[in-house]
C-alpha positions, 0 to 999 in steps of 0.5 A: 489515494486522491482526497477528493474521491473520499466524497464517495465514501459512505455512499453505494451505487447500483446497477441492474443488468438482466436478473442481477443487481450490482451494488458498489460502495467505494472504499467498502465492497461490491455485492451482487443480488440475483433478483429471481424467485429461485430458492437458491438465488445468489446474493453475496460479496464480489470483493472487498476494498483492497488496493488501487490499480495504478498504471503510468503513475496514475490511479486507474481503479480500485481493486476489491478482493477476497469476496465470496469463494468461487471454486478454488479462489475468491471473487474479485472486482476491478472498478475502473473510474471514467469521466462522467456528468454524474456519479453512477455505475455504468457497466458490469462484465465478468471478463474471466470466471469470478473476476468482475469488471465495473465502470464507474462514471464520476465528475470527480475524475474529469480534470486531467490531473485528478488521478495522479498519484504523486500529489497524494504522497507525503513530502518524504515519499515524494523526495524518494520518487524524485531521487528515483527519477534522477537515478533513472535520468542519470542511467544509474538504475534500469527502468525495472529498478525504477519500477521497483522503487515506485512499487515500494513507494506505493506500498509504503503510502498504503496504495498497494498491498505488500506481497507475502514475499516482500513482507518476508524480505522487509522482515529479514532486513529489519532483523538484520539491521537489529543484529547489526545494531546490537553488535554495534552497541556491544562494541562501543560498550566494550570500548567505553568500558576499556577507556573507563578502566584506563581513566581510573588508573590515571585518576588513581595515580594522581591520587584522585577518588573516582565514583561511578555507577558503571557496574564496575 
């Protein structure tokens, strides 16, 4: 992600609302602590750093997933970044059961280009993005196809986690490629063996001794 945001790593920011204290540790986790004297007061993890939320080719927030279990699923939190005078956790809500939303204010995102994805990528991935832009401009791919390529770029850069489906697809492509390569290799080896046999015969006809270690 954006290198300047790594300044937040190793720090934690808290927000108290009613009887709950929320703590956000960028690139680490989000926790909630119930500040009451109840014997079963809740204290636990609302999400662990997982991946970026990217919208319109801009980093808009962090997804903290796989927190403590909540009925049939795990708690998860989306942290939105907004421009502010100081680093602080400004607002917490729970838009749906066990899915939390945090608003984090920081001067680190006030520059209009501070959250652009493109500059954070390697040259190779930037080239891949440029090629996708050109294909879209030339109408050789659809907008959907363009978005798919971008998603692959973001996954390759480690900004998004690949879905299980994608992992399986990539693995099968890799296996197919390996088989193709082995087949190609065997074919070329056969051709070379035939050529060596012909050369040996030719050398024999001219009375030239042949020494080789090709297992012939």
